[in-house]
Backbone as ProteinMPNN parsed JSONL, in Angstrom:
{"seq_chain_A": "MGVSQDRDPSLGQLFTQVTTDVQTLVRDQIALTKVEISSSAKQAVGSSAMLIAAGTLGFLGFIFLLITAAYGLIAAGVWEWAAFLIVAVVLIIIAAILALVGKKRLENIKGPERAIASLEATKTALQGDAQGVIDAATTMPALPFKSSKEHAAG", "coords_chain_A": {"N_chain_A": [[14.922, 56.893, 11.458], [14.368, 54.519, 10.027], [13.653, 51.315, 8.537], [16.282, 49.18, 7.725], [17.377, 48.483, 4.443], [19.238, 46.54, 3.882], [18.997, 44.418, 5.654], [16.403, 43.382, 5.513], [14.556, 41.294, 3.361], [13.432, 41.864, -0.001], [10.09, 42.29, -1.314], [9.81, 40.889, -3.684], [11.899, 39.007, -3.429], [10.979, 37.586, -1.206], [8.599, 36.522, -2.279], [9.679, 34.904, -4.302], [11.098, 33.071, -2.712], [8.993, 31.878, -1.27], [7.568, 30.721, -3.384], [9.494, 28.869, -4.31], [9.747, 27.27, -2.016], [7.133, 26.217, -1.816], [7.004, 24.758, -4.215], [9.021, 22.844, -3.717], [7.899, 21.579, -1.494], [5.552, 20.484, -2.619], [6.694, 18.726, -4.521], [8.052, 16.978, -2.764], [5.884, 15.912, -1.356], [4.553, 14.561, -3.38], [6.495, 12.652, -3.984], [6.506, 11.228, -1.555], [3.91, 10.179, -1.585], [4.12, 8.488, -3.818], [5.96, 6.587, -2.821], [4.486, 5.395, -0.716], [2.214, 4.391, -2.081], [3.43, 2.613, -3.817], [4.414, 0.71, -2.012], [1.982, -0.308, -0.987], [0.939, -1.345, -3.36], [2.717, -3.424, -3.938], [2.161, -5.166, -1.811], [-0.493, -5.74, -2.433], [-0.172, -7.125, -4.841], [1.142, -9.467, -3.967], [-0.851, -10.559, -2.293], [-2.896, -10.903, -4.157], [-1.726, -12.855, -5.764], [-1.79, -15.03, -4.012], [-4.571, -15.393, -3.842], [-5.123, -16.076, -6.481], [-3.721, -18.494, -6.625], [-5.236, -19.915, -4.764], [-7.689, -20.037, -6.123], [-6.935, -21.559, -8.352], [-6.138, -24.006, -7.155], [-8.564, -24.661, -5.968], [-10.142, -25.077, -8.247], [-8.768, -27.287, -9.351], [-9.296, -29.08, -7.297], [-12.058, -29.33, -7.588], [-12.137, -30.637, -10.068], [-10.918, -33.059, -9.353], [-12.842, -33.977, -7.53], [-14.972, -34.43, -9.261], [-13.892, -36.483, -10.867], [-13.556, -38.383, -8.884], [-16.207, -38.828, -8.128], [-17.159, -39.95, -10.491], [-15.595, -42.307, -10.681], [-16.485, -43.47, -8.327], [-19.173, -43.975, -8.848], [-18.922, -45.719, -11.034], [-17.291, -47.785, -10.102], [-18.563, -48.626, -7.781], [-18.125, -49.32, -4.968], [-15.476, -50.147, -5.046], [-12.205, -49.63, -3.806], [-10.498, -47.859, -5.065], [-11.441, -45.313, -5.725], [-11.371, -43.957, -3.325], [-8.79, -42.97, -2.958], [-8.685, -40.875, -4.841], [-10.601, -39.218, -3.714], [-9.41, -38.459, -1.282], [-7.194, -36.961, -2.198], [-8.539, -34.855, -3.46], [-9.913, -33.657, -1.308], [-7.752, -32.777, 0.254], [-6.612, -30.873, -1.515], [-8.707, -28.995, -1.603], [-8.774, -28.131, 1.055], [-6.258, -26.876, 1.221], [-6.701, -24.837, -0.643], [-8.703, -23.373, 0.673], [-7.299, -22.438, 2.919], [-5.303, -20.816, 1.691], [-6.987, -18.908, 0.485], [-8.159, -17.652, 2.728], [-5.87, -16.573, 3.997], [-4.906, -14.862, 1.961], [-7.092, -13.084, 1.716], [-7.073, -11.918, 4.255], [-4.601, -10.591, 4.186], [-5.124, -8.732, 2.145], [-7.004, -7.127, 3.436], [-5.406, -5.751, 5.211], [-4.06, -3.808, 3.807], [-3.037, -0.493, 3.478], [-3.77, 2.956, 2.816], [-2.083, 5.919, 1.479], [-1.053, 7.119, 4.153], [0.883, 8.795, 5.451], [1.345, 10.695, 3.485], [-1.159, 11.922, 3.331], [-1.303, 12.972, 5.926], [0.802, 14.775, 5.749], [-0.154, 16.509, 3.768], [-2.312, 17.58, 5.157], [-0.906, 18.952, 7.139], [0.361, 20.853, 5.559], [-1.854, 22.244, 4.597], [-2.779, 23.317, 6.982], [-0.598, 24.955, 7.584], [-0.671, 26.782, 5.465], [-2.983, 28.066, 6.1], [-2.183, 29.523, 8.182], [-1.892, 28.627, 10.797], [0.346, 28.181, 13.006], [0.859, 26.646, 15.309], [-0.594, 24.321, 14.837], [0.887, 23.261, 12.741], [3.274, 22.627, 14.017], [2.344, 20.683, 15.815], [1.401, 18.736, 13.975], [3.771, 18.105, 12.633], [5.28, 16.938, 14.653], [3.924, 14.603, 15.159], [4.043, 13.214, 12.84], [5.38, 10.418, 11.054], [8.85, 9.529, 10.365], [10.294, 10.346, 7.202], [10.969, 8.134, 4.489], [12.657, 8.881, 2.42], [14.867, 11.068, 0.553], [14.685, 14.638, 0.583], [13.98, 17.073, -2.015], [15.907, 19.087, -1.854], [17.953, 17.734, -0.47], [18.607, 15.842, -2.381], [19.64, 17.494, -4.367], [21.881, 18.482, -3.072], [23.52, 16.311, -2.942]], "CA_chain_A": [[14.756, 55.615, 12.108], [13.704, 53.617, 9.102], [14.128, 49.936, 8.488], [17.404, 49.053, 6.798], [17.116, 47.626, 3.295], [20.23, 45.471, 3.832], [18.616, 43.302, 6.517], [15.085, 42.866, 5.166], [14.445, 40.918, 1.946], [12.393, 42.578, -0.74], [8.857, 41.544, -1.555], [10.106, 39.961, -4.782], [12.699, 37.897, -2.882], [10.084, 36.783, -0.371], [7.704, 35.785, -3.166], [10.487, 33.862, -4.941], [11.386, 32.048, -1.701], [7.738, 31.162, -1.001], [7.3, 29.892, -4.567], [10.453, 27.76, -4.281], [9.38, 26.385, -0.908], [5.895, 25.511, -2.166], [7.355, 23.764, -5.235], [9.751, 21.768, -3.038], [6.926, 20.87, -0.661], [4.683, 19.688, -3.498], [7.496, 17.616, -5.05], [8.302, 16.017, -1.689], [4.632, 15.217, -1.053], [4.316, 13.624, -4.487], [7.435, 11.544, -3.791], [6.012, 10.438, -0.421], [2.73, 9.451, -2.051], [4.599, 7.409, -4.68], [6.566, 5.555, -1.977], [3.431, 4.682, 0.011], [1.377, 3.645, -3.028], [4.265, 1.509, -4.297], [4.416, -0.309, -0.963], [0.652, -0.933, -0.975], [0.772, -2.117, -4.593], [3.478, -4.67, -3.792], [1.393, -6.039, -0.922], [-1.683, -6.17, -3.168], [0.25, -8.135, -5.816], [1.373, -10.71, -3.227], [-2.149, -11.082, -1.86], [-3.61, -11.359, -5.347], [-1.119, -14.12, -6.18], [-2.346, -16.072, -3.141], [-5.957, -15.646, -4.234], [-5.077, -16.804, -7.752], [-3.332, -19.867, -6.28], [-6.4, -20.534, -4.128], [-8.663, -20.342, -7.176], [-6.423, -22.673, -9.164], [-6.242, -25.243, -6.376], [-9.994, -24.964, -5.829], [-10.575, -25.639, -9.525], [-8.228, -28.652, -9.429], [-10.078, -29.886, -6.347], [-13.345, -29.622, -8.203], [-11.909, -31.667, -11.087], [-10.718, -34.346, -8.663], [-14.13, -34.433, -7.001], [-15.745, -34.985, -10.365], [-13.302, -37.787, -11.218], [-13.873, -39.291, -7.78], [-17.622, -39.209, -8.223], [-17.306, -40.871, -11.624], [-15.061, -43.616, -10.277], [-17.351, -44.03, -7.288], [-20.366, -44.534, -9.472], [-18.543, -46.84, -11.891], [-16.72, -48.882, -9.324], [-19.577, -49.056, -6.81], [-17.589, -50.044, -3.826], [-14.052, -50.433, -5.203], [-11.462, -48.675, -3.0], [-9.682, -46.965, -5.875], [-11.992, -43.957, -5.676], [-11.026, -43.322, -2.046], [-7.552, -42.218, -3.145], [-9.025, -39.626, -5.514], [-11.337, -38.394, -2.763], [-8.447, -37.896, -0.33], [-6.442, -35.917, -2.9], [-9.436, -33.719, -3.692], [-10.169, -32.992, -0.021], [-6.526, -32.065, 0.622], [-6.517, -29.685, -2.364], [-9.727, -28.032, -1.19], [-8.324, -27.552, 2.33], [-5.176, -25.933, 0.899], [-7.321, -23.676, -1.3], [-9.395, -22.585, 1.7], [-6.275, -21.751, 3.723], [-4.727, -19.735, 0.875], [-7.997, -17.871, 0.299], [-8.29, -16.907, 3.978], [-4.642, -15.785, 4.203], [-4.902, -13.796, 0.962], [-8.125, -12.112, 2.083], [-6.591, -11.202, 5.445], [-3.537, -9.677, 3.752], [-5.748, -7.633, 1.405], [-7.665, -6.245, 4.398], [-4.394, -4.979, 5.929], [-3.445, -2.804, 2.942], [-3.402, 0.86, 3.898], [-3.538, 4.014, 1.84], [-0.924, 6.778, 1.735], [-1.376, 7.846, 5.384], [1.837, 9.872, 5.717], [1.117, 11.76, 2.498], [-2.369, 12.627, 3.751], [-0.933, 13.765, 7.104], [1.647, 15.867, 5.269], [-1.034, 17.466, 3.092], [-3.062, 18.276, 6.204], [0.028, 19.896, 7.755], [0.544, 21.95, 4.6], [-3.099, 23.013, 4.61], [-2.777, 24.067, 8.227], [0.43, 25.993, 7.476], [-1.147, 27.813, 4.548], [-4.044, 28.804, 6.773], [-1.538, 30.392, 9.153], [-1.934, 28.071, 12.144], [1.701, 27.682, 13.269], [0.836, 25.6, 16.338], [-1.059, 23.102, 14.184], [1.995, 22.721, 11.961], [4.206, 22.015, 14.967], [1.71, 19.443, 16.279], [1.376, 17.766, 12.874], [5.139, 17.685, 12.341], [5.799, 16.073, 15.722], [3.242, 13.309, 15.134], [4.262, 12.588, 11.538], [6.532, 9.51, 11.05], [9.999, 9.946, 9.565], [10.165, 10.071, 5.778], [11.982, 7.175, 4.047], [13.322, 9.316, 1.204], [15.514, 12.363, 0.643], [13.935, 15.731, -0.004], [14.568, 17.596, -3.247], [17.121, 19.823, -1.498], [18.987, 16.757, -0.145], [19.05, 15.255, -3.649], [20.469, 18.482, -5.067], [23.137, 18.631, -2.337], [24.388, 15.17, -3.22]], "C_chain_A": [[13.961, 54.662, 11.242], [14.313, 52.227, 9.18], [15.201, 49.834, 7.418], [17.064, 48.082, 5.682], [18.071, 46.444, 3.249], [19.779, 44.243, 4.613], [17.292, 42.658, 6.122], [15.039, 42.512, 3.684], [13.302, 41.688, 1.287], [11.175, 41.68, -0.917], [9.063, 40.519, -2.661], [10.911, 38.761, -4.3], [11.841, 36.982, -2.019], [9.157, 35.932, -1.229], [8.447, 34.641, -3.848], [10.762, 32.733, -3.958], [10.137, 31.216, -1.388], [7.418, 30.227, -2.16], [8.213, 28.674, -4.582], [10.096, 26.758, -3.185], [8.128, 25.586, -1.208], [6.177, 24.439, -3.215], [8.074, 22.574, -4.609], [8.794, 20.923, -2.203], [6.032, 19.968, -1.507], [5.447, 18.496, -4.068], [7.742, 16.545, -3.991], [7.034, 15.243, -1.33], [4.274, 14.221, -2.152], [5.23, 12.414, -4.342], [6.982, 10.647, -2.646], [4.812, 9.594, -0.834], [3.14, 8.273, -2.933], [5.177, 6.268, -3.861], [5.481, 4.733, -1.286], [2.555, 3.853, -0.925], [2.139, 2.449, -3.575], [4.273, 0.373, -3.286], [3.076, -1.05, -0.914], [0.435, -1.789, -2.213], [1.522, -3.448, -4.513], [2.731, -5.654, -2.898], [0.141, -6.565, -1.628], [-1.332, -7.251, -4.185], [0.468, -9.478, -5.12], [0.07, -11.36, -2.786], [-2.955, -11.606, -3.041], [-3.053, -12.685, -5.843], [-1.637, -15.268, -5.32], [-3.785, -16.408, -3.528], [-6.034, -16.388, -5.565], [-4.706, -18.264, -7.502], [-4.5, -20.607, -5.634], [-7.456, -20.918, -5.163], [-8.228, -21.518, -8.034], [-6.556, -23.997, -8.422], [-7.7, -25.643, -6.155], [-10.55, -25.593, -7.102], [-10.06, -27.069, -9.685], [-8.959, -29.589, -8.469], [-11.43, -30.274, -6.896], [-13.216, -30.712, -9.271], [-11.728, -33.035, -10.423], [-12.015, -34.864, -8.048], [-15.002, -35.034, -8.095], [-15.22, -36.36, -10.785], [-13.632, -38.812, -10.144], [-15.329, -39.756, -7.839], [-17.846, -40.195, -9.369], [-16.787, -42.258, -11.269], [-15.934, -44.269, -9.212], [-18.603, -44.653, -7.862], [-20.045, -45.772, -10.317], [-18.127, -48.034, -11.059], [-17.694, -49.442, -8.303], [-18.986, -49.933, -5.707], [-16.122, -50.4, -3.943], [-13.279, -49.301, -4.507], [-10.612, -47.697, -3.805], [-10.173, -45.517, -5.799], [-11.627, -43.232, -4.379], [-9.739, -42.492, -2.164], [-7.829, -40.873, -3.823], [-9.758, -38.666, -4.568], [-10.385, -37.729, -1.766], [-7.659, -36.75, -0.975], [-7.314, -34.674, -3.086], [-9.691, -32.944, -2.402], [-8.937, -32.195, 0.419], [-6.373, -30.788, -0.209], [-7.52, -28.604, -1.952], [-9.346, -27.377, 0.137], [-7.211, -26.526, 2.085], [-5.745, -24.671, 0.252], [-8.012, -22.777, -0.278], [-8.396, -21.802, 2.551], [-5.675, -20.585, 2.944], [-5.713, -18.586, 0.677], [-8.142, -17.026, 1.563], [-7.069, -16.028, 4.243], [-4.59, -14.619, 3.22], [-5.91, -12.702, 1.286], [-7.672, -11.273, 3.272], [-5.506, -10.191, 5.062], [-4.105, -8.508, 2.964], [-6.427, -6.638, 2.343], [-6.668, -5.347, 5.119], [-3.716, -3.92, 5.078], [-3.982, -1.43, 3.329], [-3.106, 1.841, 2.771], [-2.325, 4.858, 2.212], [-1.14, 7.68, 2.954], [-0.428, 9.006, 5.651], [1.648, 11.021, 4.734], [-0.112, 12.578, 2.878], [-2.074, 13.504, 4.957], [-0.091, 14.965, 6.698], [0.816, 16.931, 4.567], [-1.867, 18.258, 4.103], [-2.18, 19.305, 6.897], [0.25, 21.099, 6.851], [-0.683, 22.848, 4.587], [-3.156, 23.899, 5.849], [-1.779, 25.22, 8.159], [-0.036, 27.124, 6.574], [-2.288, 28.637, 5.139], [-3.482, 29.665, 7.898], [-1.566, 29.88, 10.578], [-0.594, 27.429, 12.465], [1.693, 26.563, 14.305], [0.354, 24.28, 15.755], [0.035, 22.449, 13.368], [2.974, 22.013, 12.875], [3.627, 20.699, 15.468], [1.734, 18.364, 15.209], [2.773, 17.236, 12.596], [5.683, 16.756, 13.412], [5.121, 14.722, 15.742], [3.461, 12.553, 13.839], [5.474, 11.659, 11.604], [7.639, 10.028, 10.139], [9.81, 9.53, 8.115], [11.27, 9.135, 5.321], [12.74, 7.606, 2.799], [13.955, 10.675, 1.446], [14.623, 13.421, 0.024], [14.642, 16.206, -1.27], [15.861, 18.349, -2.969], [18.258, 18.865, -1.159], [19.511, 16.089, -1.408], [19.978, 16.214, -4.389], [21.831, 18.64, -4.398], [24.054, 17.442, -2.544], [23.935, 13.992, -2.513]], "O_chain_A": [[12.983, 54.069, 11.696], [15.348, 52.009, 9.81], [15.032, 50.357, 6.316], [16.533, 46.999, 5.926], [17.749, 45.43, 2.631], [20.152, 43.125, 4.257], [17.094, 41.472, 6.386], [15.43, 43.318, 2.84], [12.344, 42.1, 1.94], [11.234, 40.471, -0.695], [8.546, 39.404, -2.581], [10.647, 37.629, -4.706], [11.956, 35.759, -2.088], [8.95, 34.753, -0.941], [7.917, 33.536, -3.964], [10.671, 31.561, -4.323], [10.217, 29.995, -1.256], [7.041, 29.074, -1.947], [7.753, 27.561, -4.839], [10.138, 25.547, -3.402], [8.061, 24.399, -0.888], [5.651, 23.33, -3.121], [7.772, 21.425, -4.932], [8.874, 19.695, -2.208], [5.786, 18.818, -1.145], [4.925, 17.382, -4.1], [7.653, 15.35, -4.276], [7.1, 14.05, -1.034], [3.746, 13.147, -1.866], [4.799, 11.28, -4.55], [7.066, 9.423, -2.755], [4.717, 8.423, -0.467], [2.578, 7.184, -2.816], [4.921, 5.103, -4.162], [5.552, 3.504, -1.272], [2.193, 2.725, -0.591], [1.558, 1.383, -3.776], [4.154, -0.795, -3.658], [3.045, -2.276, -0.81], [-0.187, -2.848, -2.131], [1.021, -4.477, -4.967], [2.677, -6.847, -3.199], [-0.237, -7.72, -1.433], [-2.102, -8.192, -4.377], [0.031, -10.514, -5.622], [-0.09, -12.576, -2.895], [-3.62, -12.636, -2.935], [-3.809, -13.547, -6.292], [-1.895, -16.358, -5.83], [-4.171, -17.577, -3.538], [-6.91, -17.231, -5.757], [-5.298, -19.168, -8.091], [-4.731, -21.783, -5.919], [-8.046, -21.996, -5.087], [-9.04, -22.368, -8.401], [-7.026, -24.987, -8.982], [-8.028, -26.829, -6.155], [-11.341, -26.534, -7.039], [-10.803, -27.959, -10.099], [-9.209, -30.75, -8.794], [-11.898, -31.396, -6.702], [-14.066, -31.596, -9.373], [-12.301, -34.033, -10.86], [-12.257, -36.071, -8.047], [-15.689, -36.031, -7.874], [-15.997, -37.284, -11.027], [-13.949, -39.963, -10.445], [-15.629, -40.93, -7.624], [-18.616, -41.147, -9.243], [-17.453, -43.262, -11.523], [-16.1, -45.489, -9.203], [-19.044, -45.717, -7.426], [-20.797, -46.746, -10.317], [-18.569, -49.158, -11.297], [-17.644, -50.633, -7.996], [-19.317, -51.109, -5.558], [-15.562, -50.928, -2.982], [-13.665, -48.137, -4.613], [-10.052, -46.768, -3.221], [-9.359, -44.594, -5.81], [-11.584, -42.002, -4.357], [-9.619, -41.436, -1.542], [-7.271, -39.85, -3.424], [-9.555, -37.453, -4.622], [-10.551, -36.552, -1.447], [-7.48, -35.696, -0.366], [-6.844, -33.555, -2.881], [-9.686, -31.713, -2.405], [-9.063, -31.069, 0.902], [-6.04, -29.735, 0.334], [-7.19, -27.418, -1.959], [-9.577, -26.182, 0.319], [-7.219, -25.442, 2.669], [-5.314, -23.562, 0.569], [-7.913, -21.553, -0.36], [-8.627, -20.635, 2.865], [-5.55, -19.483, 3.478], [-5.319, -17.42, 0.7], [-8.238, -15.802, 1.473], [-7.206, -14.878, 4.663], [-4.261, -13.499, 3.612], [-5.607, -11.518, 1.142], [-7.867, -10.058, 3.291], [-5.5, -9.066, 5.56], [-3.611, -7.388, 3.099], [-6.426, -5.437, 2.076], [-7.047, -4.278, 5.596], [-2.864, -3.191, 5.586], [-5.185, -1.225, 3.485], [-2.29, 1.571, 1.89], [-1.616, 4.536, 3.166], [-1.384, 8.877, 2.8], [-0.871, 10.088, 6.037], [1.775, 12.187, 5.106], [-0.102, 13.803, 2.756], [-2.53, 14.645, 5.023], [-0.257, 16.055, 7.246], [1.054, 18.125, 4.749], [-2.099, 19.454, 3.926], [-2.637, 20.404, 7.212], [0.32, 22.233, 7.323], [-0.563, 24.073, 4.567], [-3.529, 25.07, 5.779], [-2.068, 26.326, 8.615], [0.178, 28.296, 6.883], [-2.524, 29.772, 4.723], [-4.212, 30.449, 8.503], [-1.285, 30.647, 11.5], [-0.416, 26.236, 12.217], [2.466, 25.614, 14.177], [0.849, 23.222, 16.142], [0.115, 21.222, 13.301], [3.454, 20.926, 12.556], [4.342, 19.699, 15.541], [2.05, 17.209, 15.495], [2.944, 16.042, 12.35], [6.476, 15.866, 13.105], [5.678, 13.77, 16.289], [3.106, 11.378, 13.739], [6.505, 12.051, 12.15], [7.402, 10.854, 9.257], [9.233, 8.479, 7.835], [12.419, 9.318, 5.725], [13.404, 6.78, 2.174], [13.628, 11.358, 2.417], [13.896, 13.155, -0.933], [15.764, 15.79, -1.559], [16.808, 18.266, -3.751], [19.408, 19.131, -1.51], [20.702, 15.798, -1.513], [20.98, 15.795, -4.967], [22.827, 18.901, -5.072], [25.262, 17.559, -2.337], [24.547, 12.93, -2.628]]}, "name": "protein", "num_of_chains": 1, "seq": "MGVSQDRDPSLGQLFTQVTTDVQTLVRDQIALTKVEISSSAKQAVGSSAMLIAAGTLGFLGFIFLLITAAYGLIAAGVWEWAAFLIVAVVLIIIAAILALVGKKRLENIKGPERAIASLEATKTALQGDAQGVIDAATTMPALPFKSSKEHAAG"}
């Protein structure tokens, strides 16, 4: 009444399967991390561009304020300087709006949350807590990429 060798895989086969599964898991987690970091980097570039635009407009506003002050002192009451003052104030308002929007967008950038959740699930699985893996897998969002096995299948 022994166990049949035909139905049970050998220790070597089990080790090979575990090694393959761990390699696939690591590759998929690296791919997930790349996707999330890429998304955050794109958002950071857009926000940085707004902050650069805000700095440029703020600098131009400062130049116009200086020109306005010079004309105001030279003209001493001539209305020509009022036009320069209006342009400078408008530029400064636009710069302030762009700076606030850019700052707000930078605050909303998130790290690789799904990759971290996936790593926690893997850690739990390697520690032998099957219920924790089921809980982690049911709360994890869907992955936006194909796994290594799906890529190999076509």
